C-alpha positions in Angstrom: -135.1 50.7 105.1 -136.1 54.5 104.4 -133.7 57.1 105.2 -136.2 60.0 106.7 -134.8 63.1 104.4 -132.7 66.2 106.3 -135.4 68.3 105.1 -138.9 66.3 106.3 -141.1 68.1 108.7 -142.7 66.2 111.3 -145.8 67.6 113.5 -147.6 65.8 116.9 -150.7 66.5 118.0 -152.5 65.4 121.3 -153.7 62.0 121.8 -156.8 62.8 121.6 -157.0 64.3 118.0 -158.4 61.4 115.1 -155.7 60.8 113.6 -157.6 58.6 110.2 -156.8 59.9 107.0 -158.7 61.6 105.7 -156.6 63.8 102.8 -157.4 63.9 99.6 -155.4 62.2 97.5 -153.1 64.8 96.0 -152.2 65.3 99.8 -152.1 62.2 100.7 -149.1 61.8 98.0 -147.1 64.4 99.6 -147.4 62.5 103.0 -144.4 59.5 103.8 -144.9 57.3 106.5 -141.8 56.4 108.8 -141.2 53.3 111.6 -138.9 54.1 114.7 -136.5 51.9 112.5 -136.4 54.4 110.1 -135.2 57.8 112.9 -132.7 55.4 114.2 -131.1 54.5 110.7 -131.4 58.3 110.1 -129.9 59.6 112.9 -127.3 56.8 113.4 -128.1 54.0 116.7 -126.4 52.6 119.4 -123.1 50.2 117.6 -123.8 47.0 119.6 -119.9 46.0 119.0 -119.5 48.2 120.9 -122.4 48.9 123.7 -124.8 47.5 125.9 -128.1 48.6 127.6 -129.7 47.2 129.9 -133.6 48.2 131.3 -135.0 47.7 134.5 -137.7 46.1 133.6 -138.1 43.2 135.9 -137.7 43.3 140.0 -135.0 45.2 141.5 -133.6 41.6 142.3 -134.2 40.5 138.4 -133.1 43.7 137.3 -129.7 43.7 139.3 -128.7 40.2 137.9 -129.2 41.8 134.4 -127.3 45.0 135.7 -124.2 42.4 136.9 -124.8 40.7 133.2 -124.4 43.0 130.9 -121.0 44.5 132.2 -119.8 41.0 132.0 -120.8 42.1 128.2 -119.8 45.3 127.7 -116.3 44.0 129.1 -116.2 41.2 126.7 -116.3 43.7 123.7 -113.9 46.2 125.2 -109.8 45.4 124.5 -106.5 45.6 126.7 -103.5 44.1 126.4 -102.1 46.7 128.2 -99.1 45.3 130.1 -95.4 46.5 131.3 -92.5 45.6 129.1 -88.7 46.4 130.2 -86.3 47.8 127.9 -82.7 48.5 127.6 -82.0 52.8 127.9 -78.6 54.1 128.0 -79.1 57.3 130.1 -81.0 59.5 131.5 -81.7 63.2 132.8 -82.6 64.1 136.5 -84.5 67.4 135.4 -85.7 67.2 139.5 -89.4 67.5 141.2 -89.7 63.6 139.9 -88.8 64.6 136.3 -86.7 62.5 134.2 -85.6 61.6 130.4 -83.9 58.6 129.4 -82.3 59.0 126.2 -81.0 55.9 123.7 -84.5 53.6 124.2 -84.4 50.4 121.9 -87.3 48.6 121.2 -90.1 51.0 121.7 -93.0 52.4 119.8 -94.6 55.7 121.1 -97.6 54.2 118.9 -97.8 51.4 122.0 -97.0 53.9 124.9 -99.7 54.4 127.5 -99.4 58.4 127.9 -100.2 60.3 130.9 -101.6 56.9 133.0 -99.7 56.1 135.8 -98.6 52.3 136.4 -96.7 50.9 139.4 -93.2 49.2 139.4 -91.1 47.4 142.1 -87.8 48.0 140.1 -86.0 49.6 137.1 -84.1 51.7 139.6 -80.5 50.9 141.8 -81.6 49.8 144.7 -85.0 48.4 143.4 -88.2 50.3 145.1 -91.9 50.1 144.6 -92.5 53.6 142.4 -95.7 54.9 140.3 -94.5 56.0 137.0 -96.2 58.5 134.8 -94.5 58.3 130.7 -95.8 62.1 129.5 -94.3 62.0 126.3 -92.3 59.8 124.3 -90.7 60.7 120.9 -90.1 58.8 117.8 -86.9 57.7 118.4 -88.0 56.2 122.0 -87.2 58.9 124.1 -89.0 58.7 127.2 -89.9 62.2 129.5 -91.5 60.1 132.9 -92.7 61.7 135.9 -92.2 59.4 139.1 -93.5 59.6 142.6 -93.6 57.4 145.8 -97.2 55.4 146.7 -98.0 58.7 148.4 -97.8 61.1 145.2 -94.6 62.1 146.5 -91.8 63.1 143.6 -88.4 61.2 143.6 -85.3 62.9 142.7 -82.3 61.4 142.5 -83.0 58.3 141.3 -80.3 56.0 139.2 -81.7 53.8 137.1 -81.1 50.1 136.3 -80.7 50.3 132.0 -81.3 46.7 131.2 -84.6 47.0 133.2 -86.3 50.3 131.7 -90.6 49.7 132.5 -92.7 51.1 129.7 -96.7 50.3 129.3 -98.4 50.4 126.3 -100.8 47.7 124.3 -104.0 47.6 122.3 -107.3 49.2 123.6 -110.8 49.4 122.8 -113.7 51.1 125.3 -117.3 50.0 125.4 -120.1 51.7 126.6 -122.7 50.1 129.2 -125.8 52.6 129.1 -128.8 51.6 131.6 -132.3 52.0 131.5 -133.6 54.1 134.7 -135.1 52.6 137.3 -133.8 50.5 140.7 -131.6 47.6 140.4 -130.3 45.5 143.3 -127.4 44.2 142.5 -126.6 40.3 144.7 -122.5 41.4 144.7 -120.2 43.8 144.2 -120.1 45.0 141.1 -116.4 45.4 140.3 -115.4 47.5 137.2 -111.7 46.9 136.1 -112.1 46.7 131.9 -112.2 49.8 129.5 -116.2 50.6 130.2 -117.8 53.4 130.9 -121.5 53.4 132.5 -124.0 55.9 132.2 -127.6 56.0 132.5 -129.6 56.1 129.1 -131.3 59.6 129.7 -128.9 61.4 131.6 -130.2 62.0 134.6 -129.6 60.8 137.8 -132.2 57.7 137.3 -130.1 54.6 137.4 -130.5 54.1 141.2 -128.1 50.9 142.6 -127.9 49.3 145.7 -127.5 45.7 147.9 -123.7 46.1 147.2 -121.3 48.4 146.5 -119.7 49.7 143.2 -116.0 49.6 142.8 -113.7 51.6 140.3 -110.1 49.5 140.1 -106.8 51.4 138.8 -107.2 49.7 135.4 -109.9 51.2 134.2 -108.1 54.3 133.6 -108.0 55.2 129.9 -108.9 58.9 127.8 -112.5 59.4 127.5 -113.9 56.8 130.6 -116.6 58.1 132.2 -118.8 56.9 135.3 -122.4 59.2 135.2 -125.5 60.0 136.2 -126.0 57.2 139.1 -127.4 57.0 143.0 -125.8 54.5 144.8 -127.6 53.0 148.0 -127.5 54.4 151.2 -125.9 51.8 152.7 -124.2 51.0 150.4 -120.4 52.7 148.6 -118.9 53.9 145.1 -115.3 52.7 146.2 -112.7 54.7 143.5 -109.4 53.0 143.9 -105.9 55.0 143.2 -104.4 55.8 140.1 -107.9 57.2 137.8 -106.3 60.0 136.4 -107.7 60.1 133.4 -111.5 58.8 134.7 -114.2 61.2 134.9 -117.1 61.2 137.4 -120.3 63.0 136.5 -124.2 63.0 138.5 -123.4 60.6 140.9 -124.7 60.8 144.5 -123.1 58.4 147.2 -123.3 59.4 150.5 -121.7 56.7 152.8 -119.4 57.4 154.9 -116.8 56.8 152.5 -117.7 57.0 149.3 -115.7 58.3 147.0 -112.5 56.8 148.6 -110.4 53.2 148.5 -112.4 50.6 149.6 -108.8 50.3 152.1 -110.4 54.7 153.0 -108.8 57.7 151.6 -107.4 58.2 148.4 -105.0 59.8 145.8 -107.5 61.1 144.0 -106.2 62.6 140.1 -109.7 61.8 138.8 -112.1 64.5 137.4 -116.0 65.2 139.8 -118.6 67.4 137.9 -121.4 67.4 140.2 -120.9 64.7 142.7 -122.3 64.5 145.7 -120.4 61.9 148.1 -118.9 60.7 151.0 -115.0 61.5 151.2 -112.9 63.5 148.3 -109.4 63.1 148.5 -109.4 62.9 152.5 -107.2 60.7 154.3 -104.0 60.3 156.2 -100.7 61.2 154.3 -102.8 61.1 150.5 -102.6 63.8 148.0 -106.2 65.5 146.0 -104.9 66.4 143.1 -108.3 66.1 140.9 -110.2 68.3 139.3 -113.3 69.0 141.8 -116.2 71.1 140.0 -119.5 72.0 141.7 -119.1 69.1 144.1 -120.8 68.1 147.7 -118.9 66.1 150.4 -120.5 65.0 153.4 -116.7 64.7 155.4 -114.4 67.0 153.1 -112.3 67.2 150.7 -108.6 67.3 150.8 -107.6 67.2 154.0 -106.0 65.0 156.8 -102.7 64.1 158.8 -99.1 64.4 156.1 -102.0 64.5 153.3 -101.4 67.6 150.3 -104.1 68.6 148.1 -103.1 70.0 144.8 -105.8 70.0 142.7 -108.5 72.1 141.5 -111.6 73.2 143.0 -114.2 75.2 142.1 -118.4 75.5 143.7 -117.8 73.0 145.6 -119.3 72.8 149.6 -119.1 70.5 152.9 -122.7 69.3 153.3 -124.4 71.7 150.9 -126.8 74.5 152.8 -125.8 77.8 153.9 -124.0 76.1 156.9 -121.8 73.4 156.0 -120.2 71.0 158.3 -116.8 71.5 160.0 -113.3 70.8 158.0 -111.9 70.4 154.3 -110.4 72.0 151.3 -106.8 71.9 152.4 -107.2 71.6 156.4 -104.2 69.3 158.6 -102.5 68.5 155.0 -98.5 68.7 155.2 -99.5 71.3 152.5 -102.5 73.0 151.5 -101.9 73.5 147.4 -104.1 74.2 144.1 -106.6 76.5 143.9 -110.5 76.9 145.8 -113.1 78.4 143.4 -116.3 79.7 144.4 -116.0 76.7 146.9 -118.2 76.7 151.1 -117.3 74.9 154.6 -117.8 75.9 158.0 -115.1 75.8 160.8 -111.9 74.8 160.5 -111.4 74.7 156.7 -109.7 76.3 153.7 -106.0 75.4 155.0 -106.2 75.1 158.8 -103.7 74.0 161.3 -101.7 73.5 158.0 -98.0 73.1 157.6 -97.8 74.8 154.7 -100.0 76.9 152.9 -99.2 77.8 149.3 -103.0 77.7 147.6 -104.8 80.3 145.5 -109.2 80.8 147.7 -111.2 83.3 145.8 -114.5 83.8 146.7 -115.0 81.3 149.2 -116.8 81.5 151.6 -116.9 79.8 155.2 -119.7 79.8 158.4 -117.8 80.0 162.0 -114.3 79.6 163.1 -110.6 78.8 162.4 -110.6 79.0 158.8 -108.2 80.1 155.6 -104.8 79.6 156.7 -105.3 80.3 159.7 -103.6 78.2 163.1 -100.8 77.0 160.5 -97.6 76.6 160.5 -96.9 79.0 157.6 -99.0 80.8 155.3 -97.8 82.1 151.8 -101.1 81.3 150.8 -103.5 84.1 147.9 -107.1 85.2 149.4 -109.6 86.9 147.3 -112.8 88.1 147.9 -113.4 85.5 150.6 -115.2 86.1 153.7 -115.9 84.1 156.8 -119.4 84.7 158.4 -121.5 83.9 161.9 -122.1 80.3 161.7 -125.4 78.3 162.2 -126.9 79.3 165.7 -124.7 82.1 166.5 -121.4 81.0 168.0 -117.6 81.3 168.3 -116.5 83.2 164.9 -113.5 84.8 164.3 -109.6 83.6 164.0 -109.9 83.9 160.6 -107.0 84.5 157.8 -103.8 83.5 158.9 -104.8 84.2 162.3 -103.3 82.0 165.4 -100.5 80.6 163.8 -98.9 78.1 166.0 -95.0 78.1 165.1 -93.7 82.1 165.6 -94.6 85.1 164.8 -93.7 84.8 161.2 -96.0 81.9 160.5 -98.0 84.2 158.3 -95.0 85.8 155.9 -94.4 88.1 153.5 -95.9 86.3 150.5 -98.9 86.3 152.0 -101.9 87.6 150.2 -105.1 89.1 151.2 -107.5 91.2 148.8 -110.9 92.4 149.8 -112.3 89.9 152.5 -113.9 90.2 155.4 -113.9 88.5 158.5 -116.6 88.2 161.1 -115.5 87.9 164.9 -112.3 88.8 167.0 -108.6 87.6 166.1 -108.3 88.2 162.0 -105.6 89.0 159.9 -102.6 87.8 160.9 -103.7 88.2 164.5 -103.2 86.6 167.7 -104.4 87.3 171.4 -101.7 84.7 172.4 -98.5 85.1 170.5 -98.1 89.0 169.8 -98.9 88.2 166.5 -97.8 90.4 163.4 -98.7 91.4 161.0 -96.2 90.1 157.6 -98.4 89.8 154.4 -100.5 92.4 152.1 -104.0 93.4 152.8 -105.4 95.3 150.7 -109.5 96.3 151.6 -110.0 93.9 154.3 -112.5 93.9 157.1 -112.2 92.4 160.0 -115.2 92.7 163.0 -112.8 92.7 165.7 -109.4 92.7 166.6 -107.3 92.2 163.3 -104.2 92.6 161.7 -101.6 91.9 164.3 -100.2 94.4 167.0 -97.4 95.2 165.0 -97.2 96.1 161.6 -94.8 94.6 159.0 -97.0 94.2 156.2 -99.0 96.4 153.9 -102.2 97.2 154.8 -104.2 99.7 152.8 -107.8 100.5 153.4 -108.8 98.0 155.2 -111.5 98.4 158.7 -110.9 96.6 162.3 -113.3 97.0 165.3 -110.3 97.0 167.3 -107.2 99.1 166.9 -103.9 99.5 164.4 -100.1 98.4 164.8 -98.7 101.6 165.9 -95.0 100.2 165.7 -93.6 98.2 163.5 -91.2 98.6 160.3 -94.8 98.2 157.8 -97.4 100.4 156.5 -100.9 101.0 157.4 -102.5 103.6 154.6 -106.1 104.8 154.9 -107.2 102.6 157.0 -110.4 102.4 159.7 -109.9 101.3 163.1 -112.6 100.6 165.7 -113.0 104.4 166.9 -113.2 105.4 163.6 -109.6 107.1 163.3 -108.2 107.1 160.0 -104.7 105.1 160.6 -101.6 105.4 158.3 -98.5 104.0 159.2 -94.9 104.8 157.7 
């Protein structure tokens, strides 16, 4: 086949134009005909050794059968010989927070080690226990830098290793790709992805509709550059994402059933990257950890929340159920620890670290429609809140009790480390104020506005250029400067 020169030009005409060649011999000599195969040869076609293409050219049921067969074909083109091998080592250094150096490891080939991949082992420590290992670095001599947690993602310190059984995960890998043409695919059984196969729509649009059964992504699929994109999962089916997929990216996928984007067992420690996805729950669940990256996603049932859970990921442009007045909860609420970063996110009531044991997160340009948001009702609030706003909820209703208000454990719950810059809230009882606990304001407040009561009844923090619809404190060791109360008086204290 001919290759098209880089300088060749193309012209197109409407289908009604007569394209019969009526040119002179001289002009015709300057023209050359090319086929689609020539174009494919020029720009590079699909490599059939690593890729499989399936299209929707039958009934939805026939397409579904073809899709499952195509995945099996794609999986056969991938290679994954990874596994755990026990090595002998000499000594360890406990660096704290779950990080260890292991030295004098005999026989480890650095080229074969799987870096930054979580794997679960039930040996390698004294006494033996089930732990999650991740090798973060290996040098030329085989020395390992590892990070070890329990199965809930909690770092494990003071472990004593069995130096005859240091578990190292590694092996040979090759990725493959399943590309799907737009259309309806009614699969007769679950599509279980447990190989190194990326799956995407051929067009780059969310135009592959998979239904009839569930799509399940297993931890065996975790590897650099694995991605799943541009899929629409049926309303009666689920996209289940198991734990341990920290290297995987999900992009432009919609699956809104209640437990979609969680594990099949419910909830999940979500460490993947999610971009432009619309799902049920992202990192929600009792005792779970949302440590992944979530960008421009919509969660029908929330992000990063649940009793005993931890939020530690990065959240940008995400919302709960979408729209101007989203549903309740989410974004680190009801957690043991609300950490991580939240930027340009939107929620309803009871969100952004509400009722959490410890709020240490960073919030910027976030919006909440309703009450009990931004560290309210927490046992300890040391968060940072920049240009965040609490608005009236849909249809009015109760508002306020935002920004470190109504903390539960003591008047000191809103700590000296909490920071509020250029934040506003509708309603009463905002910015460290609690009508029942006679709470004090201990944080730093700059340029903040509370429609009603706010900033505590006793001043211990720093309040500068703020406004309240009620009264500022008249006592306490804190500082108030150039702030306006509900009677338009300028208040300065200490």
